[in-house]
C-alpha positions in Angstrom: -3.0 -14.6 21.5 -4.9 -12.7 18.9 -6.4 -13.5 15.5 -6.0 -11.4 12.4 -7.6 -13.9 10.1 -10.9 -12.0 10.0 -9.8 -8.7 8.6 -12.4 -7.8 6.0 -14.5 -10.9 6.5 -17.8 -9.2 6.0 -19.0 -10.8 2.8 -18.5 -10.0 -0.8 -20.0 -6.9 -2.3 -20.5 -7.0 -6.1 -20.2 -3.8 -8.1 -23.1 -3.3 -10.5 -20.9 -2.2 -13.4 -18.1 -4.6 -13.3 -19.2 -7.3 -10.8 -16.2 -6.6 -8.7 -16.0 -7.8 -5.1 -15.7 -4.6 -3.0 -14.9 -5.8 0.5 -11.5 -6.5 1.9 -9.6 -5.3 4.5 -7.2 -3.0 0.7 17.6 1.9 -11.0 20.2 3.8 -9.5 19.5 3.9 -5.8 20.3 6.6 -3.2 22.1 6.2 0.2 22.6 2.6 1.3 21.3 1.6 4.7 23.7 2.4 7.6 24.8 0.7 10.7 22.0 2.0 12.8 19.5 -0.3 11.1 21.0 -2.2 8.2 21.5 -5.9 8.0 24.4 -5.3 5.7 28.0 -5.3 6.9 30.3 -2.4 6.4 27.6 0.2 5.7 28.3 3.8 6.7 26.7 4.8 10.0 23.7 6.9 9.6 23.0 10.0 11.8 20.4 9.6 14.4 18.5 12.2 16.5 15.9 10.7 18.9 12.4 12.1 18.7 10.0 12.2 21.6 10.6 9.3 23.9 13.1 7.8 21.5 10.6 5.4 19.9 11.4 7.1 16.6 14.4 9.0 15.4 15.5 11.3 12.6 18.2 9.4 10.6 18.5 11.5 7.5 17.2 11.0 4.0 15.5 7.6 3.5 17.8 5.2 1.8 17.2 3.2 -1.4 15.0 5.8 -3.1 14.6 6.3 -6.9 16.2 9.3 -8.6 14.2 12.6 -8.4 11.3 12.3 -10.8 11.2 14.5 -13.9 8.4 15.4 -16.3 7.8 13.2 -19.3 9.4 14.5 -22.4 7.2 15.2 -25.4 6.2 11.9 -26.9 7.9 9.8 -24.2 6.3 6.5 -23.2 5.1 6.6 -19.6 6.5 4.1 -17.1 4.3 1.2 -16.1 4.0 1.7 -12.3 2.9 -1.2 -10.0 2.3 -0.6 -6.3 2.1 -3.6 -4.0 0.6 -2.7 -0.6 0.0 -4.5 2.6 -2.9 -3.8 5.0 -2.1 -4.1 8.7 1.5 -4.9 8.2 1.9 -6.7 11.5 4.1 -9.8 12.1 2.4 -12.9 13.6 5.3 -15.3 13.2 4.3 -16.8 9.8 7.3 -15.4 8.1 5.3 -13.5 5.5 6.6 -10.0 6.3 10.2 -11.2 6.1 9.4 -13.2 2.9 8.2 -10.1 1.0 11.0 -7.9 2.3 13.4 -10.5 0.9 11.5 -10.7 -2.4 11.6 -7.0 -2.7 15.4 -6.9 -2.2 15.8 -9.6 -4.8 13.8 -7.8 -7.5 14.6 -4.2 -6.7 11.0 -3.4 -5.7 9.5 -1.0 -3.2 6.1 -1.4 -1.5 3.8 0.4 0.9 3.1 -1.1 4.3 -0.1 0.2 5.9 0.8 -0.3 9.6 -2.1 -0.7 12.0 -1.2 1.4 15.0 -2.6 -1.1 17.5 0.1 -3.6 16.4 2.6 -1.6 18.4 0.4 -1.3 21.5 0.6 -4.1 24.1 -2.7 -5.8 24.9 -2.1 -5.0 28.6 -2.4 -1.3 27.7 -5.3 -1.7 25.3 -7.6 0.6 27.3 -5.4 3.4 26.1 -7.1 3.1 22.8 -10.4 5.0 22.6 -12.0 4.1 19.3 -14.8 6.3 18.1 -18.3 4.8 18.7 -16.7 1.7 20.3 -15.8 0.7 23.9 -12.3 1.6 25.2 -9.8 -1.0 24.0 -12.1 -2.6 21.5 -10.6 -4.0 18.3 -12.0 -6.2 15.6 -8.5 -7.5 14.8 -7.3 -7.9 18.4 -3.8 -7.2 19.6 -0.4 -8.7 18.9 1.5 -10.7 21.5 4.5 -8.8 23.0 6.8 -11.1 21.0 5.1 -10.2 17.8 5.2 -6.5 18.6 8.9 -6.8 18.8 9.3 -8.6 15.5 6.8 -6.1 13.9 9.1 -3.2 15.1 12.1 -5.0 13.6 10.4 -5.6 10.3 8.9 -2.1 10.0 12.3 -0.7 10.7 14.0 -2.8 8.1 11.3 -2.0 5.6 11.9 1.7 5.8 15.6 1.3 5.6 15.1 -0.9 2.5 13.2 2.0 0.9 9.6 1.0 1.5 6.8 3.4 2.7 5.1 3.2 6.1 1.5 4.3 5.8 -1.4 3.6 8.1 -4.3 1.1 8.3 -5.5 3.0 11.3 -6.3 0.9 14.4 -9.3 -1.2 15.4 -10.6 -2.2 11.9 -14.3 -1.7 12.6 -16.4 -2.6 9.6 -19.9 -3.4 10.9 -22.6 -2.1 13.2 -22.9 1.4 14.7 -19.2 1.5 15.4 -18.2 1.0 11.8 -15.6 3.4 10.4 -18.2 4.0 7.6 -20.1 6.0 10.2 -17.3 8.1 11.5 -17.1 11.9 11.3 -14.1 13.9 10.2 -13.4 14.7 13.8 -13.5 11.0 14.8 -11.1 10.2 12.0 -8.8 12.9 13.4 -8.9 11.2 16.8 -8.3 7.8 15.2 -5.3 9.1 13.2 -3.8 10.9 16.2 -4.0 7.6 18.2 -2.5 5.6 15.4 0.4 8.0 15.2 0.9 8.0 19.0 1.1 4.2 19.2 3.9 4.4 16.6 5.7 7.4 18.2 5.4 6.2 21.8 5.8 2.4 21.6 8.9 2.7 23.9 6.8 4.3 26.7 3.9 2.0 26.2 6.0 -1.2 26.2 8.7 -0.1 28.6 11.3 -1.7 26.3 14.7 -0.1 26.2 16.6 -2.9 24.3 15.3 -2.2 20.8 16.5 0.5 18.5 14.2 3.4 17.4 12.2 3.3 14.2 14.5 5.3 11.9 11.9 7.9 10.7 9.8 10.8 11.8 6.3 9.5 11.5 4.8 12.9 11.3 6.6 13.4 8.0 6.6 9.8 6.8 2.8 9.4 7.1 1.2 10.8 3.9 -1.5 8.3 3.2 -3.5 5.2 4.2 -6.2 2.7 3.5 -9.3 2.5 5.6 -10.7 -0.8 7.0 -12.9 -2.6 4.4 -12.6 0.4 2.1 -15.2 2.3 4.2 -15.5 5.9 5.2 -13.4 7.7 2.6 -15.7 10.7 2.2 -15.4 11.6 5.9 -11.7 10.8 6.1 -10.7 13.1 3.2 -11.3 16.5 4.8 -9.2 15.4 7.8 -6.5 13.8 5.7 -6.2 17.0 3.7 -6.0 19.1 6.9 -3.2 16.9 8.0 -1.3 17.4 4.8 -1.7 13.9 3.4 -1.0 13.5 -0.3 -3.0 10.5 -1.2 -5.7 8.0 -0.1 -6.1 4.4 -1.1 -9.5 3.8 0.3 -11.9 4.1 -2.6 -14.3 1.2 -2.8 -13.1 0.0 -6.2 -11.8 1.7 -9.3 -10.8 1.1 -12.9 -7.4 0.7 -14.6 -7.1 4.3 -15.6 -4.7 7.1 -14.7 -5.8 8.6 -11.3 -7.1 12.0 -10.4 -7.5 13.9 -7.2 -10.5 13.7 -4.8 -10.9 16.2 -2.0 -7.4 17.5 -2.7 -5.7 14.1 -2.5 -4.6 11.7 -5.1 -7.3 9.0 -5.2 -5.6 5.6 -5.6 -8.2 2.8 -5.5 -7.9 -0.9 -5.8 -8.9 -1.7 -9.3 -11.1 -4.1 -11.3 -8.9 -6.6 -13.1 -9.7 -9.6 -15.4 -10.7 -12.7 -13.5 -9.7 -15.7 -15.7 -12.6 -18.1 -16.4 -15.2 -15.5 -15.7 -17.0 -12.7 -17.6 -16.8 -10.3 -14.6 -13.8 -8.7 -13.1 -12.4 -8.9 -9.5 -10.9 -6.3 -7.2 -7.1 -6.3 -7.2 -6.8 -7.6 -3.6 -6.1 -11.0 -2.2 -9.2 -11.2 -0.1 -11.5 -10.3 -3.0 -10.1 -13.0 -5.1 -10.5 -15.4 -2.2 -14.1 -14.4 -1.7 -14.9 -15.0 -5.3 -13.2 -18.4 -5.3 -14.3 -19.9 -2.0 -17.3 -17.8 -0.9 -15.4 -16.2 2.0 -14.0 -19.5 3.3 -10.3 -19.1 4.3 -9.8 -22.9 4.5 -11.4 -24.5 1.5 -10.5 -28.1 0.4 -6.8 -28.3 -0.5 -7.6 -30.0 -3.7 -8.8 -26.6 -5.0 -5.6 -24.8 -4.2 -3.5 -25.4 -7.3 -6.2 -24.2 -9.7 -7.0 -21.2 -7.5 -3.3 -20.3 -7.1 -3.0 -20.2 -10.8 -6.2 -18.2 -11.3 -5.1 -15.6 -8.7 -1.7 -15.3 -10.3 -3.1 -15.0 -13.7 -5.6 -12.4 -12.6 -2.8 -10.1 -11.4 -0.8 -10.8 -14.5 -3.8 -10.1 -16.8 -4.4 -6.7 -15.1 -0.7 -5.9 -15.5 -0.6 -7.0 -19.1 -3.7 -5.1 -20.1 -2.3 -1.8 -18.7 1.3 -2.4 -19.9 0.3 -3.1 -23.5 -2.3 -0.2 -23.7 -2.8 2.8 -21.5 0.0 2.3 -19.1 -2.3 3.0 -16.1 -0.7 2.2 -12.8 -1.7 -1.2 -11.2 -2.5 -1.2 -7.5 -2.5 -4.5 -5.6 -3.7 -4.9 -2.0 -2.6 -7.7 0.3 -2.6 -9.1 3.8 0.1 -11.2 5.6 -2.3 -14.2 5.7 -2.2 -17.8 4.8 -5.7 -18.1 3.6 -6.4 -21.3 1.6 -3.0 -22.7 2.2 -1.2 -19.4 1.5 -2.0 -19.5 -2.2 -2.6 -15.8 -2.4 0.8 -15.0 -1.1 2.2 -17.4 -3.8 0.1 -15.5 -6.4 1.6 -12.2 -5.4 5.1 -13.5 -5.5 4.5 -15.1 -8.9 3.0 -12.0 -10.3 5.8 -9.7 -9.0 8.4 -12.0 -10.5 6.6 -11.8 -13.9 6.5 -8.0 -13.8 10.0 -7.3 -12.4 12.7 -6.4 -14.9 10.4 -5.7 -17.8 11.1 -2.5 -19.8 9.6 0.6 -18.3 8.2 -1.3 -15.3 8.6 0.5 -11.9 7.7 -1.4 -8.8 7.2 1.5 -6.4 5.5 2.6 -3.2 2.5 4.9 -3.2 4.7 7.8 -2.0 7.1 7.3 -4.9 4.2 7.1 -7.3 2.7 10.4 -6.1 6.1 12.0 -6.2 6.2 11.2 -9.9 2.6 12.4 -10.5 3.3 15.7 -8.8 6.4 16.2 -11.1 4.3 15.9 -14.3 2.7 18.6 -16.4 -1.1 18.7 -15.5 -2.0 18.7 -19.2 0.0 15.5 -19.8 -1.8 13.8 -16.9 -5.2 15.0 -18.2 -4.3 13.5 -21.6 -3.4 10.2 -19.9 -6.7 10.2 -18.0 -8.5 10.4 -21.3 -7.5 6.8 -22.1 -10.1 4.2 -21.1 -9.4 0.8 -19.7 -7.3 -1.2 -22.2 -7.3 1.7 -24.6 -4.1 2.2 -26.6 -2.9 5.7 -27.4 -3.9 6.8 -30.9 -0.9 6.8 -33.1 1.4 5.5 -30.4 2.9 7.3 -27.5 5.1 9.5 -29.6 2.2 11.0 -31.3 -0.3 10.9 -28.4 1.8 12.7 -25.9 4.0 14.7 -28.3 1.6 17.4 -29.1 0.2 17.9 -25.7 3.6 18.1 -24.0 4.9 20.5 -26.6 1.8 22.8 -26.4 1.9 22.8 -22.6 5.5 23.9 -22.6 6.8 21.0 -20.6 10.4 21.1 -21.5 12.0 18.5 -19.3 15.1 16.6 -18.5 15.2 13.4 -20.5 13.7 10.3 -18.9 11.0 9.8 -16.3 13.4 9.9 -13.5 11.9 7.0 -11.8 13.8 3.8 -11.1 13.1 1.5 -8.2 
């Protein structure tokens, strides 16, 4: 039995500028899911071509995707994007993976699941993992039981068919000492990524199981971004990620609620400083960082504190959302773990915040992949104009005036609408 309760448990870092905790781990739809992997009845059968040892398969275009994104029209109000993401994305029998798949279905939301490659490798085969600067088989998050590997495979498969993105949280989650990912070189990151991909692409060989269906995607093409353990090591990761053709990275150690730019050739999509009700400082938009500010790293504080903390966490996410939604429309990025810290109040907070956001005008609950698809479809001059807006800054004269001139001058004639629905 393994323990994932200590991901990112290295203490709270406080940013000098915003006093943000910096540790922590991090609608028209397309085709409907088919019989090869859908839980729905009567769905058309999807094509399937096994890849490698049959652990993965090409099954055609991913179902449940938004319409092709188009450039903003002159003066058009930008959508309010919100990305909920999950670090590790392994199942340990607490029902949280299934809970948020169901919640996403109910509210037409898409998310990004950063799968830890080790979560598909049996502990009996752990010495296959050769982590940089660590002993063979070492892992600071341990390994899943065989039963939980099987349910992780089931849930990852369903997540992709539901339209979610499968990114990576790499493997052993090393955050301290000489073996920390913060000390790895680009070449070592390349080795770590190759191993993470191999554990996903060769789970059938490594487990010997023949009774489970393949993951319905080509991971070489699916994997376009990730989040590093404890938000460490981005500077050395980026050259390798760019070489591999990744399109974004979500590992920056804290950012602001402003429109993103590229770093090292990739879209830089950091967790963000958001208002922390009852305090003058802000907190990073991740469950663990809220926990660390509430209970000083304790994951099992006195239950009497839970109701107030649950409300505070929920209100923090909603405050970050509202600030962007009513002003600069900067995307909101929220990081999570499938954990029941402090009675599961942070999972309740994520659910409450998502329900508050869903269905509002212009709101798009999307994956990181879907968001960068939209970014790449925009006129660079329009994105530069959006980046000129500070945190909580409204566009001068309203969106029609603010984006009307720049879009016209840059020649961005476009099909009406943002083209994003999720």
